[in-house]
N, C-alpha and C positions, 0 to 999 in steps of 0.2 A: 483329429489331432492337429494341433497348431504347428505349422511348418517352422523349422528351425530358423529360417531367414526372417520370418515375421517376429519370432521371439527375440532374436538378436536385435532387430530394429526397435522393438518396444523397449528393450533394456537400455537403449541409448537415451531414453527420456528419463531425466533425474528423478522425477516424481514416481514413475512406474518402478524404476530400479529400487528406490527406497521402500516402496510398498511391498516389493517382492522380498527384499533382504530382511525386513523386520520380522518375518515369520521364523527365521532361524533362531534368533535369541529367545523368542517366545517359547518355541518348542523345547529348546535346550534348557531354559530355566525350569520348566516343568520336569523334564527328565532328570536334571541334576538334583533337584529337590527330592524326587522319588528315590533316586539311587543313594543319596546321602542318608535318607531315612532307613532304607534297607541295610546300608552299611553299618549304621549305628546300632540297629536292632540285632544284627547277626555278626557283629565285629569279632566276637570270641570264636566263631567258627572259621572265618576266612577274611582276608584283607582284599580279596578280589573285588567285591562290591565297592569298597572304598576307593580302590584304584580306578575303577570304571567311573565312579562319581567324580574323582579328581580330573579325569580326562574330559568329562562333560563340562565341568566348571572352566577348564582351560579353553574348550571350544566356545563356551559362553562369552568369555572375555574377548576372544577374537571376533566373534560374530557381532557382539554388542558394539565393539569399537567400529567395525565396518558399517554397521547400521547408523551409527552416529555421524560418520563421515558422509555417507550417502544422504543422511537427513539434512546436513548443511547444504549439500548441492541441491537437494529438492527445494529447500527454503529459498535459495537464490533464484529458482525458476518460477516462484509464485508471483503472479501478477497482482492485479487489483482484486482484493477480497474484502468481505465485510469486516468491520472493526471487531465485531464479536468473534469472528473466525481468527483474526490476527491475535487476539488475546488467548484463544484456545491453542493456537500454534505455539505461542511463547511458552505456555504451560506444558505442552507436549515435549517441547525441546528441553525445558528444565527438568522434567521428570526422567526423560530418556538418556540425556547426555552423560550423567555420572554413573549409569548402571555398570559400565565396564570397570570403573574404579572399584565399586562395591564388590564386583565379581573377582577382582584381583585379590582383595582381602580374604574373601571366603575361600578362594583357591589355595591361598597360603595356609589358612587354618586347616583345610582338608589335607594338605600335604603333611602337616604336623601329626595328623592322626595316623599316619603310616608307621610311626615310631613308638613302640610300647615303652621304651626305656625312659622317655620323658614324661613327667607328670601331666604336662599339657596335652601330651598325646592320648591320655586316657579320656579326657573330656572333649578333645578336639572333634571327634565325630559328631557329638551332639551340638557343639558350636557350629559345625558345618551345616547341620540340619536347620538350626536357627537362622544362620546366614542365608541358606538356600530359601527358607520361607520368606525372609525379608526381601530377597531378590525377586522372588515370585510375585510378591505384593507390588513392588515397584514396577515390575514389568507389566503386570495387569493394569495398573493405573495408567501407565504411558500408552499401552495398547488401547485402552478404553477411550482416551482422549484422541488418539490417532484414528480410531474408528469413527468417532464423532466428526472429525475433520473431513473424512471422506464421505460418509453417508448423510450427514446433515448439512455440511457446508460445501460439499462438492470439490474439495481440494484433490488434485490429482486427476480430475476430469477435465474435459475441454472447456467447460463453462462453470467455474467456481462461483459461489454465491457472492454478490455484492450486497451492500446494505439495503439498496432498494429491492433487489430480488428476494432477499431474506424477509423483508417486511411484507412484501406481496404474498409470499408463500405462507406467512403466518396470519394473513388477513389484517395486518396492522398498518398498511401503507396508506398515507394520506397525501393527496396532491399538494404541492407547495403553494403557499399563498401567492397569488399573482403579484408581480412587481408593481402593477398599476394601482395597487392599494396604497402605495406610497405617493403622496401628493407631489413630491419633488420630481418623481418620474413622470407624472402627468404633465407637470410644468415644463420639463425638458422636452417631452414629446410634442406638446401643443404650442409652446412659445419659443424655446431655445433652438430646437432642431431646425425649424424653418429659417431662422436668422443665419445659422451656420451654413445651411445648405445653399441658400440664395446668395450669400455674400462671401463664403470662404472656400467652398468645395471646388470652385473653378480652378484654384491654384494649389490648394493644400489637400489633395486627394492622395490615397495610398500609393497609386501607381508611380507617380514621379512628383512628389510634393515640393513646392517652392521652399527654399531655405531649409530643406530637409524637415519641414514641419508637417506632420500628418495629423489632420484634425478629424479623421474618420473614426478614430477610436479614442477612448479615454487614456489608454496606454500611450498612444502617440502624442496626445495633448500634454500629458504629464512629463513625458520624456523631452518634448520640445524639439527645436531644431538647432540651427547654427547659433542662435542668440540665447539658447537655454530653454528651460521649461516654460511653457506658455500658461500653465495653470498652477495656482496655489489654492487648492480648495479651502473655502472659508475666508479668503483674503483677497478681495478684488484689487486692493492697492498694490499688492506684491505680484499680481498676475500680469505677465507680459501681454496676454491677450487683451486685457482690459485697458492697459496703457496704449496699445496700438490702435484700438477702435476709438479711443478718446480723442485722438488727433492732437494731443497736447505736446507730443515730442516730435520736433521737425525732422528727426532722423528715422522715426518709426511711426507710420500712420497707415492703417488698413481699414477698409479696402482702399487701395491707392487712388482710385478715380472718384468715387462718390462716398462721402462721409455717411455713416449710419445715422438714422434719426435718433433723437434723444430717447424715444420710447424703446427702440431696439437696444440702445446702449444700456438702458435701465434693466431690460430683460436679462442681458448678459451679466450685468453687475449683481442682480438679485440671485441669479443662478449660481454664480461663484460664491456669493455670501452664504448660500444654503448648503454648500459643500460640493458643488459641481457634480451632482448625481447624474449618471449617464446610464441609459437603459440598454442600448445595443449599438452595434457599429453602424455608422452612417455610410450609405452607399455613395460611391463616386457619382457625379451627375449622369454620365453615360449609362451606368448600371441602373439608376432609378428610372431614367427615361425609357430604358428597354423594358422595364416592368410596367410601363403605362403611365408614369407621372408626366405631367405637362412639361414641355420644354420651356426654358427661360433664357432670356438674352441679357439679364442684368446680374450675372455672377461677377461680382466686382473684382475679386482678387485674381 
């Protein structure tokens, strides 16, 4: 038997709490439909079955509403899940959320069946049966999708399925095409990266970049430093990086000690023209040297 303390702790988890609470409206929808059917069949004998059915529908309203509230809390606790699971979760929510409203209508109709003097009271028990059947179908649909979320997609478990995990489980996963299939990435890695590393990383590394310009990541290059963005992909003329290495602006010339060769300038210009494609973060000089790269003394900036 599960200790009460462990059960209380488990109920603090929104997803576990919702999974536990949804069983009440499921059971009550079945019971209310069965009781409404018995009440309609034997109405001439006694109103007791109808009164019991009425109580069951009232309980269904309350439990369905509580399940909806707990469902909202459980949804808020859902982390990263497969897109397919997200679609199923939305469907489950749209199926289950209005059930308590339907139950209120059926409860009112069942209440009218308690009064013989009204004409509606004569057909109300059978309307109650029809409404109970409708509620049962809606509840079954919502419960089916909810079960799929738990048993197929793993929602409510410590490790819900992501898109990749779902594809692997179905044998449909394919490794992504390597980035080096893009010639622009090859160009960056073989031509641009050495120029940036040898001439820029001495001053513009992420730890304490000069002029607040971090050239170790594409995000840093695009954000720029105190003078503004250093890169405008596709437009060397508008890129501050290109202007600075051209040495055409007497107030802005980089590297400050030794001008880049025309070949290196052309490498940077061509890279920017092609969209400034960047494959990964550049390490700061001390990080790369620690990994075994040769030390250099000509980091110009």
